[in-house]
N, C-alpha and C positions, 0 to 999 in steps of 0.2 A: 326163786329166780327164773325158773322155767316159765311160769305163768306171765311174768313181766315181759319176757321175750315174745311170747305168743300175742300178748296185747299190743306190743310195739309193732310186730309184724302185721297184725290185722289193721292197725292204724295206718301203717305205711301203704299197704295195698288199697285201703279205702281212699287215701289221699291221691294215689296214682289214678285210681278209677275216676274220682271226681275231676281230676285234671283232664282226663280224656273226654269225659262228658262235656265239660265246659269248652274244650277246644272244638269238639264236634258241633256244639250249639252255635259257635261263632263262625263256622266255616261258611263260605259263600260259594255259589256255583261258579264254575269257570266260564269266562266269556266266550262267545262264538266269533269266529272270523271267517272271511272268505280267503281261500288259498288259491293261488294261480300256479299252474304248471309251467315250468321253464321250458318244457319240451314242446307242447302244442298250444299253450295258452288257455287250456281248459280251467274253469273255476269250480271249486267245490266248497261247501260250507262245513266246517268242523271246529271243534274246540281245540284240538292239537294238530300239529303238522301231519299231513298224510305220509310224509317220508322225505327222503332226499329228492331234490329237484323241485320242491314246492316253496313258494315265498308267500308271505302274508300280503293280501291285496286290499284290505279294508281296515277301518277302525273297529274297535270292539263293539259287539252288539250285546245288549243286556238280556234281550229276549231269547227264547229257545229257537234254534234253527235259523239264525241270522235274520230274525225279525226284530224290528225296533220295538222298544218297550211301549206299551199302550199308554196313551195320555188319558188321564182321568180328569174330567171337568166336574167340579162340584158347584152346583147351583144352590145357593141358600134359599130356603123357603121363607115366605113372608107371612 
């Protein structure tokens, strides 16, 4: 009976571990935004709000550091 519990516990932990690995594999990076200060109008680029008094001032950027994603042009060879 004890060995059955150990096997069951090992199976449960393996399942939980596999779930965490799958969730991490599907995770995507957070988008970047420009944030504008309500006090002096200064803009800053960040993934999350710098704090109270800041409002989002742009649409989401997919590239790092508020840079647009590169466009890749594929030219077929003849």
